[in-house]
Residue, then its C-alpha position, 0 to 999 in steps of 0.5 A: m250893433k249901430k247907434i245912429v243918429v236922426a235928426v229932423t229939420g224944419a223942411s217939408g217931408a216929414i214923411y221921409a223922417r218917419k221912414v227912416v225911423e221906422r227902416l232904421l227899428q226893423s234892422p236887427r244890426v241896429g241897436r241905438v237911435a238918437v233922434v233930435c228934431s229942431a223946433n221947426g222939424r216939430r211944427v212941420m211935422d205937426y202940420e204934416r202931421e206926422r209922427l215919429p214912432e214911439g215905443d221902442r227902447r231903442l229909440v232916444r230924444y235928445d233936445n236939439d239944446d242939449m249940447f251934452a247930450p252924447p251925439a254932441s262927441g265923437s267918444a260915444g260912438y254912433d256909427g252916421m246920421v242921416v237929416v232927413p229932411c235937412s233943409m238948406g239953412s240946416a245943410g247951410r250951417i252945417a258946410a260951413g260947420i256952425s255948430g250952434d245947435l246938437i243937429g250940427r254939432a252932431a252933424d261936426v261930429m260925425l264928418k270929423e269923425r269920418r263917418p257916414l252923413v247922409l243929408v236928405v235935402r227937399e228944396t226945390p229948385l236949387s240955387t248957387v249957394h244952395l248948390r255950391n253948399l251941397t257940394a262943400l258937403s260932399e266933398c268933405g264926405a257928406v252922402v247929398l240925397p236927395a229926396s226923389p222918389s223911384f217911380y220904376a215899381g209903379p209904387a201904388d201909394v205915397e208910403t210905398l213911393c216915398d219909402t224908396v227915399a227911406v231905403r235909400a237913406v238906410r242903405m247908405l249908412g250900410i244897413a241893409a233895407q229890404g225895399y225895391e231894387w232896379g233889375a228884381q222885377e225882371 
């Protein structure tokens, strides 16, 4: 059973966080989902009127200030992490190795342990500073997955459109997820 960390930071796009957590909880291969929200992540979720799923025993929430939480240690054996949505500030701190909170430390653990780290970035346009930080993260093994939904299947609504990003993020963690696939409609 896989153990996954989901970090929610202050970028717009809280719907992506909800969709990723829903997809992870749908998988019988996922035994634990550790959720960590930054203060701005919580504010954006409230502003965008999004809520993460509740009530599933596999879902555990940790305070971003709790540096003693299991995701802060490689020995806790988390199999991967997704930062969704990932602000450029969070990406920059992760790229610089700044582990001043649980999100930064857990991401640092994923990189040092060579485990999947997926950053669902939400910013446009990207500055040169952003691009350099994302390049550094990619060079360290992180997957930079822009929140760019797929229009191929002609999604009927925003939920379906955003699900194309969530499915990709979950698949990048090595977890099968049902969703749109190129050529499946042919």
